[in-house]
C-alpha positions as CSV (number, residue, x, y, z in Angstrom):
1,M,0.0,0.0,0.0
2,Q,1.2,3.5,-0.7
3,I,0.4,6.7,1.2
4,I,1.3,10.3,0.2
5,T,2.2,12.5,3.1
6,P,3.0,16.2,3.3
7,R,6.2,15.6,5.4
8,F,7.6,12.4,3.8
9,G,6.1,12.4,0.3
10,A,5.0,9.0,-1.1
11,I,5.8,6.1,1.1
12,E,5.3,2.4,0.4
13,I,3.9,0.7,3.5
14,D,3.9,-3.0,4.3
15,E,0.5,-3.6,6.0
16,D,2.1,-6.3,8.2
17,T,4.2,-3.5,9.9
18,L,1.3,-1.2,10.9
19,I,0.7,-0.2,14.5
20,T,-3.0,0.0,15.5
21,F,-4.5,2.0,18.3
22,P,-7.9,0.3,18.7
23,Q,-9.3,3.5,20.3
24,G,-7.2,6.0,18.4
25,L,-5.3,8.6,20.4
26,P,-6.9,11.2,22.7
27,G,-8.1,14.1,20.4
28,F,-7.4,11.9,17.3
29,E,-9.9,9.1,17.9
30,G,-10.4,8.5,14.2
31,C,-6.7,7.9,13.7
32,K,-6.1,4.3,14.4
33,R,-3.6,3.0,11.9
34,F,0.0,4.2,12.0
35,K,3.4,3.4,10.6
36,L,6.5,4.0,12.7
37,L,9.1,5.7,10.6
38,H,12.7,6.6,11.4
39,E,15.9,7.6,9.7
40,D,18.0,4.8,8.2
41,V,20.6,4.9,10.9
42,P,21.5,2.4,13.6
43,E,19.5,3.1,16.8
44,P,17.5,6.2,15.7
45,K,16.7,8.6,18.5
46,V,13.6,10.3,17.1
47,M,10.9,8.4,15.2
48,W,7.6,9.4,13.6
49,L,4.2,7.9,14.0
50,Q,2.6,8.5,10.6
51,C,-1.1,8.1,10.5
52,L,-2.6,6.2,7.6
53,D,-6.1,7.3,8.3
54,D,-5.2,10.9,7.9
55,A,-2.0,11.7,6.1
56,E,-1.8,15.1,7.7
57,V,-1.4,13.6,11.1
58,V,2.2,12.7,12.2
59,F,3.7,12.6,15.7
60,S,7.3,12.6,16.7
61,V,8.1,10.0,19.3
62,M,11.1,8.7,21.3
63,D,11.8,5.4,23.1
64,A,11.3,6.4,26.8
65,S,14.4,4.5,27.8
66,L,16.6,6.8,25.6
67,L,15.6,9.6,28.0
68,G,16.3,7.5,31.1
69,F,12.6,6.7,31.8
70,H,11.9,3.1,32.8
71,Y,8.1,3.0,33.4
72,Q,6.4,0.4,35.6
73,L,2.9,0.9,34.3
74,T,-0.2,-0.8,35.5
75,L,-2.6,-1.4,32.7
76,T,-6.4,-1.6,33.3
77,D,-8.1,-4.8,32.2
78,E,-9.5,-2.9,29.2
79,E,-6.1,-1.6,28.2
80,R,-4.6,-5.1,28.5
81,T,-7.4,-6.5,26.3
82,L,-7.0,-3.7,23.7
83,I,-3.3,-4.4,23.1
84,Q,-3.6,-8.2,23.8
85,H,-1.3,-8.0,26.7
86,A,-0.8,-11.5,28.1
87,G,0.2,-10.7,31.6
88,K,3.8,-11.2,32.6
89,S,5.4,-10.5,29.3
90,A,9.1,-9.9,28.8
91,P,10.2,-6.2,28.6
92,A,11.2,-6.7,25.0
93,D,7.6,-7.5,24.2
94,E,6.6,-3.9,25.0
95,L,7.9,-0.6,23.9
96,V,7.1,2.6,25.7
97,L,7.2,5.7,23.5
98,L,6.9,9.3,24.4
99,L,5.3,12.0,22.2
100,T,7.8,14.8,21.7
101,L,7.4,18.4,20.7
102,S,9.7,21.1,19.5
103,R,8.4,24.6,19.0
104,D,9.3,27.1,16.3
105,G,12.2,29.3,17.4
106,E,13.4,26.8,20.1
107,V,16.3,25.3,18.2
108,G,17.6,22.1,19.7
109,E,15.0,22.0,22.4
110,I,12.7,19.0,22.4
111,K,10.0,18.4,25.1
112,A,8.6,14.9,25.9
113,N,5.2,14.2,27.2
114,T,6.1,12.0,30.1
115,Q,2.6,11.9,31.6
116,S,1.0,10.1,28.7
117,P,3.3,7.4,27.4
118,I,2.3,5.1,24.5
119,V,2.5,1.4,25.3
120,L,3.1,-0.7,22.3
121,N,2.8,-4.5,22.3
122,V,5.5,-5.4,19.8
123,A,4.1,-8.9,19.1
124,S,0.5,-7.8,18.4
125,R,1.4,-4.4,17.0
126,L,-1.4,-2.9,19.1
127,A,-0.9,0.2,21.2
128,V,-2.6,2.4,23.7
129,Q,-1.8,5.8,25.1
130,K,-1.8,5.7,29.0
131,S,-2.9,9.2,30.2
132,G,-2.4,10.7,33.6
133,V,0.8,8.8,34.5
134,R,2.9,10.2,37.3
135,A,6.6,10.0,36.3
136,E,9.1,10.0,39.1
137,I,12.6,11.0,38.1
138,V,15.5,9.6,40.3
139,F,19.0,10.8,39.9
140,T,21.9,8.8,41.1
141,N,25.7,9.4,41.4
142,E,27.7,6.6,39.9
């Protein structure tokens, strides 16, 4: 399948690699199918969630662990069902992404939404945004 986007132009998408948000994202409930894009470099830092339901919608995201965040999230039964979470899955089975934002005129400054992480079940390719999370940041001297 091919999609034409304002940011990336024409992109060929393998439908087996899509990420689905069964309920969409807050404020974008009609946007359910996404493709995770990144630069062709080893271990990309910033990625983009390109919506396939509305080509105008794209979000920049980062792996939370790249920013030092290691979430211990408790999913509701509904959230677990939505992403087909089987219970005690290995950490590699889930990826926690943070939506990032940079503002015009703030060169080099990126802000991450740490209170609404995205939980992606890598195996099922289903995701949910967990809103209202309280993130505690702990600094240690090593």
